[in-house]
GUDRENBA-923366 format. One record per residue: residue number from 1; residue in three letters; x, z, y of N, C-alpha, C, O, CB in turn. Coordinates in Angstrom, 3 decimals. Atoms other than C-alpha are relative to their C-alpha. Glycine has a CB too. Layout:
BEGIN
{node NUM "ALA" {X Z Y} {X Z Y} {X Z Y} {X Z Y} {X Z Y}}
...
END
This chain:
BEGIN
{node 1 "PRO" {1.272 0.254 0.682} {78.315 123.506 91.253} {-0.896 1.224 -0.108} {-2.116 1.092 -0.213} {0.265 -0.530 -1.370}}
{node 2 "LYS" {0.834 -1.202 0.106} {77.180 127.130 91.064} {-0.898 0.168 1.222} {-1.974 0.758 1.124} {0.878 1.242 -0.175}}
{node 3 "LYS" {0.798 -0.105 -1.226} {75.918 126.890 94.661} {-1.042 -1.104 0.101} {-1.930 -1.039 0.951} {0.906 -0.042 1.219}}
{node 4 "TYR" {0.860 1.172 -0.083} {74.110 123.611 93.997} {-1.362 0.294 -0.608} {-1.466 0.850 -1.701} {0.648 -1.195 -0.703}}
{node 5 "PHE" {1.361 -0.062 0.524} {70.352 123.586 93.590} {-0.761 -1.205 0.531} {-0.633 -1.570 1.699} {-0.710 1.339 0.398}}
{node 6 "SER" {0.812 1.136 -0.419} {67.996 120.642 93.680} {-1.271 -0.057 -0.822} {-1.269 0.285 -2.005} {0.783 -1.314 -0.132}}
{node 7 "THR" {1.243 0.210 0.734} {64.400 119.944 92.747} {-0.079 -1.415 -0.572} {-0.999 -1.733 -1.325} {-1.197 0.265 0.908}}
{node 8 "VAL" {-0.002 1.387 0.469} {65.286 116.299 92.064} {0.452 -0.034 -1.456} {1.478 0.546 -1.812} {0.923 -0.890 0.885}}
{node 9 "GLU" {-0.350 0.150 1.414} {65.325 115.440 88.370} {0.610 -1.377 -0.211} {-0.084 -2.394 -0.167} {-1.247 0.201 -0.918}}
{node 10 "TYR" {-0.719 1.236 0.240} {67.948 112.810 87.693} {-0.294 -0.496 -1.415} {-0.516 0.310 -2.319} {1.519 0.200 0.210}}
{node 11 "PRO" {0.149 0.532 1.357} {67.502 110.467 84.723} {1.180 0.424 -0.881} {2.249 0.766 -0.376} {-0.114 -1.541 0.035}}
{node 12 "ASP" {-1.045 -0.361 0.956} {69.525 111.226 81.595} {0.813 -1.240 -0.366} {0.812 -1.690 -1.512} {-0.614 0.645 -1.271}}
{node 13 "THR" {-0.861 1.168 0.205} {71.894 108.275 82.033} {1.386 0.333 0.528} {1.522 1.191 1.401} {-0.579 -1.273 0.708}}
{node 14 "PRO" {-1.352 -0.302 -0.489} {75.660 108.247 82.539} {0.160 -0.189 1.510} {0.785 0.647 2.163} {1.001 -0.872 -0.715}}
{node 15 "ILE" {-0.175 0.228 -1.436} {75.452 106.763 86.049} {-0.742 1.054 0.813} {-0.232 1.508 1.837} {-0.489 -1.404 0.386}}
{node 16 "ALA" {0.744 -1.037 -0.730} {72.780 109.249 87.160} {0.737 1.335 -0.067} {0.769 2.075 0.916} {-1.429 0.152 -0.573}}
{node 17 "LYS" {-0.776 -1.242 0.120} {74.885 112.140 85.818} {1.217 -0.040 0.924} {1.554 0.962 1.555} {0.448 0.224 -1.468}}
{node 18 "ASN" {-1.137 0.142 -0.918} {77.894 110.804 87.738} {-0.437 0.192 1.445} {0.236 0.885 2.209} {0.658 -1.375 -0.169}}
{node 19 "LEU" {0.487 -0.125 -1.374} {75.861 110.519 90.936} {-0.424 1.440 0.312} {-0.218 1.918 1.427} {-1.179 -0.958 0.234}}
{node 20 "LYS" {0.350 -1.408 -0.211} {74.508 114.045 90.495} {1.269 0.827 0.230} {1.286 1.713 1.084} {-0.797 0.557 -1.214}}
{node 21 "GLY" {-1.270 -0.690 -0.215} {78.097 115.276 90.189} {0.556 -0.259 1.387} {1.093 0.646 2.027} {1.011 -0.426 -1.044}}
{node 22 "ILE" {-0.454 0.321 -1.356} {78.978 113.468 93.396} {-0.843 0.747 1.026} {-0.311 1.237 2.022} {-0.069 -1.522 0.257}}
{node 23 "ALA" {0.856 -0.768 -0.910} {75.971 115.076 95.101} {0.448 1.458 0.050} {0.475 2.062 1.122} {-1.481 -0.089 -0.438}}
{node 24 "GLN" {-0.455 -1.395 0.028} {77.224 118.493 93.975} {1.256 0.194 0.839} {1.355 1.153 1.604} {0.266 0.445 -1.439}}
{node 25 "VAL" {-1.239 -0.107 -0.774} {80.674 117.884 95.444} {-0.284 -0.223 1.486} {0.213 0.515 2.336} {1.050 -1.021 -0.506}}
{node 26 "HIS" {0.317 0.285 -1.400} {79.278 116.363 98.633} {-0.697 1.196 0.660} {-0.367 1.570 1.785} {-0.888 -1.255 0.102}}
{node 27 "LEU" {0.764 -1.106 -0.566} {76.869 119.250 99.162} {0.794 1.301 0.041} {0.400 2.239 0.734} {-1.266 0.204 -0.794}}
{node 28 "ALA" {-0.860 -1.179 -0.054} {79.632 121.803 98.530} {0.812 0.037 1.286} {1.451 1.044 1.591} {0.932 0.031 -1.205}}
{node 29 "ASP" {-0.667 0.070 -1.301} {81.088 120.667 101.876} {1.478 0.383 -0.089} {1.973 1.220 0.666} {-0.707 0.907 0.996}}
{node 30 "LEU" {-1.421 -0.258 0.225} {84.669 120.669 100.616} {0.892 -0.879 0.867} {2.115 -0.739 0.845} {0.340 -0.212 -1.459}}
{node 31 "GLY" {-0.781 0.903 -0.840} {85.739 117.984 103.081} {0.420 -1.267 -0.715} {1.177 -2.065 -0.161} {1.212 0.702 0.508}}
{node 32 "THR" {-0.340 1.200 0.753} {86.031 115.318 100.413} {-0.586 -1.217 0.702} {-1.772 -1.241 1.030} {-0.515 0.094 -1.459}}
{node 33 "ARG" {0.448 1.160 -0.766} {85.839 111.924 102.111} {-0.323 -1.192 -0.879} {-1.140 -2.029 -0.494} {1.047 -0.387 1.003}}
{node 34 "VAL" {0.248 1.128 0.892} {85.886 109.502 99.169} {-0.195 0.526 -1.411} {0.645 1.259 -1.932} {1.164 -1.026 0.052}}
{node 35 "LEU" {0.292 -0.334 1.393} {84.309 109.991 95.763} {-0.296 -1.305 -0.726} {-0.871 -2.228 -0.149} {-1.206 1.013 -0.120}}
{node 36 "TYR" {0.109 1.249 0.756} {84.295 107.366 93.028} {-0.607 0.273 -1.368} {-0.298 1.278 -2.009} {1.381 -0.677 -0.149}}
{node 37 "CYS" {0.455 -0.006 1.387} {82.381 106.755 89.844} {-0.218 -1.452 -0.410} {-0.288 -2.346 0.434} {-1.316 0.856 -0.180}}
{node 38 "ASP" {0.224 1.367 0.462} {81.836 103.719 87.690} {-1.161 -0.036 -0.983} {-1.606 0.989 -1.499} {1.274 -0.572 -0.651}}
{node 39 "GLN" {1.048 0.253 0.984} {79.165 102.239 85.491} {0.486 -1.180 -0.835} {0.269 -2.338 -0.479} {-1.411 -0.294 0.684}}
{node 40 "GLY" {-0.515 1.051 0.860} {80.813 100.311 82.706} {-1.107 -0.700 -0.761} {-2.254 -0.253 -0.772} {1.007 0.564 -0.966}}
{node 41 "GLY" {0.941 0.691 0.863} {79.121 97.823 80.450} {-0.473 -1.347 0.489} {-1.182 -2.053 -0.228} {-1.152 0.841 -0.208}}
{node 42 "TYR" {0.427 1.299 -0.529} {78.603 94.807 82.684} {0.833 -1.156 -0.551} {0.449 -2.315 -0.397} {0.080 0.007 1.518}}
{node 43 "ASP" {-0.896 1.051 0.495} {81.437 92.887 81.014} {-0.540 -0.583 -1.302} {0.063 -0.453 -2.368} {1.430 0.554 -0.210}}
{node 44 "THR" {0.638 0.655 1.149} {79.127 91.017 78.687} {0.132 -1.508 0.162} {0.341 -2.009 1.266} {-1.506 0.415 -0.128}}
{node 45 "HIS" {-0.071 1.459 -0.041} {79.210 87.354 77.808} {-1.208 -0.609 -0.700} {-1.293 -1.827 -0.862} {1.303 -0.500 -0.650}}
{node 46 "CYS" {1.254 0.462 0.603} {75.810 87.139 76.091} {-1.056 1.084 0.200} {-0.734 2.234 0.502} {0.185 -0.331 -1.528}}
{node 47 "ASP" {1.138 -0.925 -0.103} {72.363 88.769 76.223} {-0.021 0.732 1.342} {-0.405 1.899 1.419} {0.045 1.017 -1.139}}
{node 48 "GLN" {-0.173 -0.644 -1.294} {72.932 89.442 79.912} {-1.304 0.374 0.687} {-1.354 1.382 1.392} {0.781 -0.888 0.891}}
{node 49 "VAL" {1.263 -0.326 -0.672} {69.324 89.368 81.088} {-0.485 1.369 -0.462} {-0.873 2.195 0.365} {-1.078 -1.085 -0.284}}
{node 50 "ARG" {0.458 -1.284 0.521} {68.395 92.270 78.811} {0.964 1.119 0.374} {0.545 2.144 0.913} {-0.160 -0.069 -1.518}}
{node 51 "VAL" {-0.984 -1.061 -0.216} {71.636 94.261 79.117} {0.143 0.316 1.487} {0.058 1.477 1.885} {1.362 -0.404 -0.588}}
{node 52 "HIS" {-0.200 -0.242 -1.429} {72.192 93.800 82.846} {-1.271 0.526 0.656} {-1.203 1.358 1.561} {0.455 -1.283 0.698}}
{node 53 "GLY" {1.253 -0.502 -0.564} {68.517 94.355 83.619} {-0.134 1.503 -0.191} {-0.539 2.216 0.727} {-1.189 -0.710 -0.635}}
{node 54 "GLY" {0.054 -1.437 0.266} {68.670 97.778 81.969} {1.025 0.777 0.805} {0.751 1.879 1.280} {0.210 0.263 -1.468}}
{node 55 "MET" {-1.049 -0.690 -0.759} {71.929 98.663 83.682} {-0.343 0.071 1.482} {-0.121 1.098 2.123} {1.346 -0.705 -0.189}}
{node 56 "TRP" {0.397 -0.020 -1.411} {70.644 97.660 87.126} {-1.129 1.008 0.225} {-1.180 1.663 1.266} {-0.442 -1.410 0.460}}
{node 57 "LYS" {1.069 -1.001 -0.114} {67.546 99.792 86.494} {0.591 1.408 0.004} {0.197 2.247 0.814} {-1.017 -0.152 -1.160}}
{node 58 "ASP" {-0.645 -1.311 0.036} {69.735 102.773 85.549} {0.691 0.301 1.332} {0.587 1.412 1.853} {1.018 0.067 -1.156}}
{node 59 "LEU" {-0.678 -0.197 -1.277} {71.807 102.280 88.704} {-1.012 0.262 1.114} {-0.841 1.184 1.911} {0.864 -1.222 0.343}}
{node 60 "SER" {1.020 -0.153 -1.034} {68.733 101.889 90.903} {-0.677 1.370 -0.081} {-0.848 2.044 0.936} {-1.046 -1.111 -0.124}}
{node 61 "ASP" {0.645 -1.305 0.170} {67.030 104.970 89.448} {0.948 1.135 0.386} {0.536 2.098 1.032} {-0.474 0.178 -1.454}}
{node 62 "GLY" {-0.979 -1.023 -0.347} {70.229 107.016 89.784} {0.215 0.099 1.496} {0.282 1.197 2.048} {1.312 -0.282 -0.684}}
{node 63 "LEU" {-0.193 0.002 -1.453} {70.747 105.958 93.397} {-1.220 0.562 0.723} {-1.077 1.276 1.716} {0.292 -1.418 0.496}}
{node 64 "GLU" {1.212 -0.546 -0.617} {67.135 106.754 94.255} {0.012 1.529 -0.071} {-0.274 2.197 0.922} {-1.267 -0.562 -0.696}}
{node 65 "CYS" {-0.060 -1.455 0.141} {67.533 110.286 92.887} {1.107 0.594 0.861} {0.921 1.638 1.487} {0.214 0.384 -1.463}}
{node 66 "PHE" {-1.127 -0.456 -0.809} {70.909 110.676 94.586} {-0.413 0.141 1.465} {-0.169 1.176 2.085} {1.184 -0.974 -0.129}}
{node 67 "PHE" {0.397 -0.074 -1.411} {69.474 109.851 98.009} {-1.157 0.972 0.203} {-1.217 1.635 1.239} {-0.389 -1.388 0.516}}
{node 68 "ASP" {1.059 -1.015 -0.099} {66.343 111.941 97.360} {0.623 1.394 0.051} {0.207 2.244 0.837} {-0.990 -0.110 -1.200}}
{node 69 "ASP" {-0.698 -1.281 0.053} {68.665 114.834 96.508} {0.673 0.309 1.340} {0.524 1.404 1.881} {1.042 -0.006 -1.131}}
{node 70 "LEU" {-0.689 -0.228 -1.268} {70.761 114.402 99.638} {-0.985 0.198 1.147} {-0.762 1.028 2.028} {0.929 -1.165 0.310}}
{node 71 "ARG" {1.013 -0.170 -1.065} {67.680 114.008 101.836} {-0.657 1.373 -0.097} {-0.984 1.975 0.925} {-1.083 -1.112 -0.088}}
{node 72 "GLU" {0.548 -1.341 0.189} {66.279 117.222 100.330} {0.892 1.050 0.664} {0.410 2.093 1.106} {-0.160 0.308 -1.498}}
{node 73 "HIS" {-0.975 -0.926 -0.591} {69.435 118.919 101.650} {0.421 -0.422 1.413} {1.374 0.128 1.966} {1.235 0.097 -0.894}}
{node 74 "ASP" {-0.327 0.493 -1.344} {69.490 117.049 104.979} {1.454 -0.479 0.086} {2.147 -0.203 1.065} {-0.251 1.100 1.044}}
{node 75 "ALA" {-1.405 0.396 0.056} {72.800 115.461 103.982} {0.183 -1.479 -0.334} {1.228 -1.872 -0.853} {0.727 0.842 -1.019}}
{node 76 "SER" {-0.107 1.418 0.375} {72.092 111.751 103.566} {0.549 -0.876 1.115} {0.908 -2.030 0.879} {-1.349 -0.520 -0.418}}
{node 77 "ASP" {-0.410 0.856 -1.120} {73.119 110.557 107.015} {1.507 -0.043 0.206} {1.984 -0.766 1.081} {-0.657 0.472 1.266}}
{node 78 "ASN" {-1.446 -0.016 -0.214} {76.824 111.280 106.657} {0.776 -0.555 -1.194} {1.900 -0.130 -1.464} {0.460 1.412 0.292}}
{node 79 "LEU" {-0.725 0.664 1.074} {77.720 109.114 103.681} {-0.539 -1.405 -0.196} {-1.681 -1.711 0.145} {-0.101 0.802 -1.305}}
{node 80 "ILE" {0.414 1.327 0.432} {77.613 105.547 102.501} {0.476 -0.186 -1.429} {1.455 0.420 -1.865} {0.565 -1.118 0.941}}
{node 81 "ILE" {-0.399 0.371 1.359} {77.783 104.152 99.009} {0.392 -1.462 0.032} {-0.295 -2.298 0.620} {-1.150 0.263 -1.046}}
{node 82 "PHE" {-0.474 1.372 0.107} {79.747 101.032 98.301} {0.034 -0.365 -1.476} {0.823 0.188 -2.242} {1.407 -0.177 0.663}}
{node 83 "VAL" {0.110 0.446 1.390} {78.816 99.292 95.040} {0.628 -1.384 -0.086} {0.286 -2.275 0.692} {-1.501 -0.019 -0.492}}
{node 84 "PHE" {-0.669 1.296 0.122} {81.030 96.433 93.888} {0.351 -0.272 -1.456} {0.376 0.635 -2.288} {1.271 -0.047 0.877}}
{node 85 "SER" {-0.497 0.417 1.304} {82.141 94.501 90.847} {1.381 -0.600 0.190} {1.657 -1.232 1.210} {-0.966 -1.016 -0.680}}
{node 86 "GLU" {-1.351 0.549 -0.136} {85.733 93.549 90.194} {0.080 -1.462 -0.382} {1.145 -2.066 -0.257} {0.963 0.786 -0.843}}
{node 87 "PHE" {0.005 1.428 0.291} {84.717 90.070 89.061} {-1.410 -0.559 0.155} {-2.397 0.168 0.043} {0.537 -0.269 -1.420}}
{node 88 "GLY" {1.274 0.687 -0.078} {81.958 87.532 89.550} {-0.321 -0.644 -1.341} {0.263 -0.296 -2.367} {0.015 -1.052 1.121}}
{node 89 "ARG" {0.425 0.691 1.208} {80.297 85.273 87.024} {0.025 -1.501 0.228} {-0.182 -1.971 1.347} {-1.405 0.457 -0.427}}
{node 90 "ARG" {0.029 1.457 -0.051} {80.544 81.577 86.257} {-1.448 -0.459 0.123} {-2.374 0.283 -0.207} {0.674 -0.621 -1.260}}
{node 91 "THR" {1.355 0.526 -0.140} {77.557 79.383 86.990} {-0.479 -0.660 -1.279} {-1.685 -0.747 -1.511} {-0.064 -0.990 1.146}}
{node 92 "GLN" {0.352 0.724 1.224} {77.629 77.539 83.667} {-0.259 0.978 -1.147} {0.533 1.888 -1.393} {1.122 -0.991 -0.385}}
{node 93 "ASP" {0.332 -0.799 1.174} {75.928 79.117 80.657} {0.992 -0.309 -1.120} {1.333 -1.471 -1.347} {-1.457 -0.273 -0.463}}
{node 94 "ASN" {-0.943 0.190 1.098} {78.322 79.644 77.745} {-0.691 -0.134 -1.356} {-0.035 -0.146 -2.397} {0.973 1.152 -0.040}}
{node 95 "GLY" {0.774 0.069 1.230} {75.533 79.341 75.181} {-0.773 1.273 -0.266} {-1.692 1.274 -1.086} {0.902 -0.294 -1.161}}
{node 96 "GLY" {0.704 -1.264 0.175} {74.404 82.956 75.408} {0.079 0.889 1.223} {-0.478 1.986 1.237} {0.549 0.731 -1.183}}
{node 97 "GLY" {-0.195 -0.785 -1.215} {75.363 84.162 78.866} {0.963 -0.718 0.911} {0.981 -1.948 0.964} {0.515 1.413 -0.323}}
{node 98 "THR" {-0.989 0.589 -0.903} {78.121 83.624 81.401} {1.327 0.736 -0.158} {1.383 1.873 -0.626} {-0.489 0.056 1.478}}
{node 99 "ASP" {-1.342 -0.572 0.076} {81.853 84.244 81.574} {0.474 0.419 1.387} {-0.210 0.175 2.380} {0.988 -1.007 -0.625}}
{node 100 "HIS" {-0.558 -0.467 -1.269} {84.053 85.759 84.297} {0.186 -1.163 0.961} {0.546 -2.271 0.563} {1.339 0.719 -0.229}}
{node 101 "GLY" {-0.157 1.007 -1.033} {84.144 83.862 87.558} {0.361 0.643 1.318} {0.861 1.768 1.362} {-1.267 -0.824 0.145}}
{node 102 "ALA" {-0.324 -0.462 -1.346} {84.574 84.251 91.286} {-1.294 0.277 0.769} {-2.392 0.154 0.226} {0.874 -1.048 0.751}}
{node 103 "ALA" {1.135 -0.233 -0.904} {82.295 85.133 94.221} {-0.896 1.122 -0.511} {-2.084 0.923 -0.765} {-0.821 -1.286 0.170}}
{node 104 "GLY" {0.756 -1.171 0.424} {81.233 88.601 93.141} {-0.883 0.536 1.114} {-0.906 -0.001 2.222} {0.940 1.086 -0.477}}
{node 105 "VAL" {0.950 -0.578 -0.940} {78.685 90.763 94.891} {0.399 1.437 0.315} {1.053 2.095 -0.495} {-1.437 -0.057 -0.566}}
{node 106 "ALA" {-0.233 -1.390 -0.380} {78.929 94.070 96.746} {-1.183 0.462 0.857} {-1.833 -0.336 1.532} {1.364 0.162 0.773}}
{node 107 "PHE" {1.091 -0.589 -0.776} {76.400 96.415 98.334} {0.514 1.218 0.747} {1.235 2.040 0.182} {-1.191 0.383 -0.914}}
{node 108 "ALA" {-0.215 -1.213 -0.771} {76.761 98.965 101.119} {-1.379 0.613 0.191} {-2.305 -0.056 0.651} {0.728 -0.284 1.386}}
{node 109 "ILE" {1.309 -0.655 0.014} {73.938 101.517 100.940} {0.114 1.335 0.727} {1.078 2.073 0.527} {-0.515 0.204 -1.463}}
{node 110 "GLY" {0.034 -1.301 -0.651} {73.050 104.459 103.150} {-0.803 -0.032 1.281} {-1.121 -1.094 1.815} {1.398 0.477 0.286}}
{node 111 "ASP" {0.805 -0.119 -1.215} {71.127 105.720 106.121} {0.686 -0.615 1.215} {0.010 -1.063 2.141} {-0.308 1.456 0.275}}
{node 112 "GLN" {-0.746 0.525 -1.137} {73.883 104.553 108.483} {0.404 -1.467 -0.167} {1.122 -2.012 0.671} {1.229 0.836 0.222}}
{node 113 "VAL" {-0.337 1.402 0.257} {74.169 101.052 106.989} {-1.093 -0.892 0.581} {-2.283 -0.658 0.371} {0.174 -0.265 -1.527}}
{node 114 "LYS" {0.944 1.002 -0.493} {72.555 98.140 108.792} {-0.387 -0.879 -1.179} {0.477 -1.430 -1.862} {0.614 -0.853 1.175}}
{node 115 "GLY" {0.464 0.829 1.111} {70.424 96.305 106.270} {0.259 -1.467 0.244} {0.547 -1.884 1.366} {-1.472 0.221 -0.241}}
{node 116 "GLY" {-0.142 1.436 -0.121} {70.722 92.631 105.585} {1.049 -0.569 -0.923} {1.756 0.152 -1.628} {0.326 -0.358 1.400}}
{node 117 "GLN" {-0.985 0.723 0.799} {72.834 90.046 103.889} {1.151 -0.412 0.905} {0.938 -0.934 1.999} {-0.636 -1.242 -0.693}}
{node 118 "TYR" {-1.202 0.374 -0.734} {76.391 89.495 105.067} {0.688 -1.090 -0.805} {0.852 -0.960 -2.018} {0.952 1.236 0.239}}
{node 119 "GLY" {-0.547 1.150 0.708} {78.019 86.205 104.207} {-1.133 -0.924 -0.408} {-2.310 -0.627 -0.202} {0.814 0.445 -1.236}}
{node 120 "GLU" {0.976 1.001 0.426} {76.281 83.190 102.810} {-0.021 -0.071 -1.521} {1.002 0.140 -2.172} {0.328 -1.390 0.609}}
{node 121 "LEU" {0.083 0.228 1.434} {75.027 82.597 99.299} {0.834 -1.229 -0.325} {0.577 -2.300 0.226} {-1.483 -0.177 -0.469}}
{node 122 "PRO" {-0.828 1.164 0.323} {77.683 80.323 97.769} {-0.830 -1.116 -0.636} {-1.821 -0.861 -1.320} {1.139 0.405 -0.942}}
{node 123 "SER" {0.693 1.159 0.538} {76.572 76.846 96.828} {0.103 -0.029 -1.522} {1.145 0.288 -2.095} {0.570 -1.289 0.597}}
{node 124 "LEU" {0.030 0.165 1.454} {75.564 76.274 93.220} {0.094 -1.464 -0.404} {0.061 -1.788 -1.591} {-1.271 0.612 -0.573}}
{node 125 "LYS" {-0.108 1.422 0.309} {75.883 72.504 93.489} {1.303 -0.256 -0.748} {2.356 0.230 -0.334} {-0.069 -0.858 1.294}}
{node 126 "PRO" {-1.224 0.271 0.777} {78.353 71.224 90.872} {1.149 -0.542 0.842} {2.306 -0.211 0.580} {-0.305 -0.982 -1.102}}
{node 127 "ALA" {-1.063 0.583 -0.836} {80.279 69.284 93.542} {0.678 1.047 0.882} {1.807 0.841 1.328} {-0.572 -1.113 0.876}}
{node 128 "ASP" {-0.546 -1.040 -0.867} {80.823 72.492 95.547} {0.737 1.103 -0.761} {1.329 1.988 -0.144} {-1.107 0.608 0.808}}
{node 129 "LEU" {-0.639 -1.034 0.809} {82.167 74.585 92.647} {1.498 -0.255 -0.113} {1.951 -1.393 0.012} {-0.634 0.061 -1.397}}
{node 130 "ASP" {-1.437 0.098 0.225} {85.858 75.278 92.077} {0.260 0.338 -1.472} {0.261 1.509 -1.850} {0.804 0.959 0.965}}
{node 131 "GLN" {-0.213 -0.155 1.437} {86.546 74.770 88.362} {-1.131 0.793 -0.646} {-0.897 1.634 -1.514} {1.338 0.686 -0.266}}
{node 132 "GLY" {1.171 -0.663 0.554} {83.020 75.948 87.595} {-0.382 1.295 0.676} {-1.388 1.902 0.309} {0.221 0.261 -1.416}}
{node 133 "ASP" {0.279 -1.256 -0.693} {83.131 78.941 89.942} {-0.581 -0.260 1.382} {-0.238 -1.236 2.049} {1.271 0.844 0.113}}
{node 134 "MET" {0.435 0.016 -1.387} {81.215 79.578 93.128} {1.199 0.328 0.869} {2.095 1.060 0.448} {-1.169 1.002 0.245}}
{node 135 "VAL" {-1.115 -0.227 -0.916} {83.549 79.604 96.105} {-0.383 1.141 0.952} {-1.345 1.016 1.710} {0.358 -1.310 0.797}}
{node 136 "PRO" {0.300 -1.105 -0.920} {83.611 82.952 97.942} {0.121 -0.461 1.451} {0.958 -1.303 1.775} {0.945 1.197 -0.259}}
{node 137 "ASN" {-0.072 0.363 -1.416} {82.961 82.688 101.678} {0.159 1.224 0.894} {0.059 1.121 2.117} {-1.243 -0.776 0.406}}
{node 138 "LEU" {-0.217 -1.235 -0.740} {83.580 86.286 102.711} {1.147 0.725 -0.688} {1.091 0.987 -1.889} {-1.305 0.892 0.059}}
{node 139 "ASP" {-1.154 -0.682 0.578} {86.905 88.013 102.196} {-0.349 1.470 -0.221} {-0.703 2.189 0.713} {1.251 -0.141 0.920}}
{node 140 "PHE" {0.330 -1.365 0.395} {86.333 91.271 100.339} {0.800 1.015 0.817} {0.311 2.114 1.078} {0.264 0.199 -1.496}}
{node 141 "ARG" {-0.825 -0.916 -0.774} {89.164 92.852 102.329} {-0.606 0.269 1.378} {-0.336 1.311 1.975} {1.410 -0.561 0.148}}
{node 142 "GLY" {0.700 -0.240 -1.252} {87.043 92.435 105.471} {-1.056 1.083 -0.147} {-1.286 1.863 0.778} {-0.638 -1.281 0.496}}
{node 143 "VAL" {0.973 -1.064 0.271} {84.375 94.631 103.898} {0.739 1.336 -0.056} {0.306 2.318 0.547} {-0.775 -0.266 -1.340}}
{node 144 "TYR" {-0.806 -1.216 0.057} {87.043 97.213 103.054} {0.452 0.425 1.393} {0.379 1.604 1.740} {1.215 -0.208 -0.905}}
{node 145 "ALA" {-0.461 -0.317 -1.357} {88.422 97.000 106.598} {-1.131 0.626 0.810} {-0.905 1.578 1.557} {0.528 -1.270 0.709}}
{node 146 "SER" {1.161 -0.537 -0.723} {84.935 97.642 107.990} {-0.238 1.456 -0.371} {-0.472 2.292 0.502} {-1.260 -0.835 -0.298}}
{node 147 "ILE" {0.238 -1.373 0.453} {84.516 100.776 105.882} {1.151 0.911 0.415} {0.926 2.017 0.908} {-0.186 0.040 -1.530}}
{node 148 "LEU" {-1.163 -0.815 -0.353} {88.043 102.045 106.454} {0.018 0.353 1.486} {0.215 1.512 1.850} {1.283 -0.730 -0.372}}
{node 149 "GLU" {-0.112 -0.237 -1.439} {87.967 101.636 110.232} {-1.269 0.575 0.607} {-1.217 1.557 1.347} {0.351 -1.280 0.701}}
{node 150 "ASP" {1.238 -0.392 -0.681} {84.314 101.992 111.210} {-0.659 1.235 -0.601} {-1.441 1.903 0.075} {-0.974 -1.140 -0.030}}
{node 151 "TRP" {0.603 -1.180 0.620} {83.354 104.721 108.733} {1.010 1.150 -0.115} {0.733 2.281 0.285} {-0.553 -0.357 -1.390}}
{node 152 "LEU" {-0.990 -1.050 0.231} {86.520 106.607 107.837} {0.939 0.231 1.180} {1.678 1.215 1.200} {0.808 -0.336 -1.210}}
{node 153 "GLY" {-0.840 -0.156 -1.178} {88.274 106.087 111.183} {1.480 -0.194 -0.278} {2.321 0.397 0.399} {-0.214 1.345 0.591}}
{node 154 "LEU" {-1.391 0.259 0.368} {91.470 104.816 109.553} {0.433 -1.375 0.491} {-0.404 -2.233 0.771} {0.186 0.104 -1.524}}
{node 155 "ASP" {-0.551 1.311 -0.312} {93.743 101.927 110.459} {0.091 -0.774 -1.312} {0.859 -0.395 -2.197} {1.406 0.112 0.707}}
{node 156 "ALA" {0.057 0.756 1.248} {93.018 99.335 107.760} {1.246 -0.842 -0.238} {1.558 -1.166 -1.384} {-1.213 -0.889 -0.004}}
{node 157 "ASN" {-1.130 0.921 0.123} {96.110 97.211 108.459} {1.048 0.450 -1.011} {1.398 -0.340 -1.887} {0.651 -0.178 1.335}}
{node 158 "PRO" {-1.020 -0.387 0.975} {98.697 99.268 106.544} {-0.564 0.154 -1.424} {0.163 -0.027 -2.401} {0.651 1.302 0.435}}
{node 159 "ILE" {0.612 -0.171 1.319} {96.267 99.917 103.691} {-0.227 -1.358 -0.654} {0.062 -1.542 -1.836} {-1.333 0.773 0.111}}
{node 160 "LEU" {0.318 1.334 0.526} {95.201 96.277 103.288} {1.145 -0.994 0.185} {1.078 -2.132 -0.279} {-1.249 -0.538 0.676}}
{node 161 "GLU" {-1.167 0.840 -0.277} {98.556 94.891 104.430} {-0.381 -1.281 0.741} {0.027 -2.381 0.370} {0.712 -0.350 -1.301}}
{node 162 "GLY" {0.393 1.115 -0.843} {96.997 92.670 107.062} {-1.276 0.309 0.756} {-1.927 1.328 0.525} {-0.176 -1.254 -0.829}}
{node 163 "ASN" {1.233 -0.108 -0.767} {94.143 92.186 109.493} {-1.037 -0.943 -0.596} {-0.738 -2.103 -0.878} {0.244 -0.321 1.503}}
{node 164 "PHE" {1.064 0.797 0.591} {90.825 90.945 108.114} {-1.263 0.155 0.845} {-1.543 1.226 1.383} {-0.260 0.422 -1.476}}
{node 165 "GLU" {1.203 -0.013 -0.820} {87.624 90.049 109.880} {-0.994 1.033 -0.523} {-1.425 0.983 -1.675} {-0.644 -1.393 0.033}}
{node 166 "LYS" {0.935 -1.069 0.379} {85.347 93.086 109.855} {-1.442 -0.480 0.147} {-1.733 -1.438 0.863} {0.235 1.266 0.865}}
{node 167 "LEU" {1.439 0.232 -0.096} {81.593 93.059 109.411} {-0.613 1.129 0.831} {-0.077 2.236 0.885} {-0.660 -0.078 -1.424}}
{node 168 "ASN" {0.705 -1.003 -0.787} {79.187 94.906 111.652} {-1.029 0.683 -0.908} {-2.235 0.492 -0.750} {-0.688 -0.643 1.259}}
{node 169 "LEU" {0.827 -0.602 1.043} {77.827 96.990 108.747} {-0.736 1.263 0.408} {-1.799 1.564 -0.135} {0.838 0.304 -1.165}}
{node 170 "LEU" {0.481 -1.354 -0.256} {77.156 100.343 110.352} {-0.711 0.127 1.332} {-0.447 -0.608 2.283} {1.142 0.967 -0.049}}
{node 171 "ARG" {0.755 -0.299 -1.227} {74.776 101.731 112.945} {0.889 0.696 1.001} {0.440 1.031 2.097} {-1.233 0.869 -0.306}}
END
């Protein structure tokens, strides 16, 4: 961190501080290949529009500064960010929000990521739901396999304990 300098002013939020720390490690060129941080607080069951809206804004603002910082140092083309949730949400309102469900969302972000939507939006029709949950149509392990093999150059099979259909995520 003593060697780190940036003109980018990150917001004073926990996620932005975490991303700034990751930028410091990445720019120190220590050979670190995977860095992880989290943004807790999404596990709400009410008042989700207000709470989640603020959290998504914090994440978006932090990511914008993170990439501005890396671009300032000519270091944005050799990393990707993978944003995911460990659970989805139910489609039925519980009276104040939604409860845990299936068919979560994930984002791959970076200069080397091909933009677009991968997979199909699950049906919201009541007849197509599984016990009130959207039915996932893309195996999350295929996304992991894509990153492991196409980005990190690793064999995904022993890590994921099987072969999974990869996505063409990267340039």
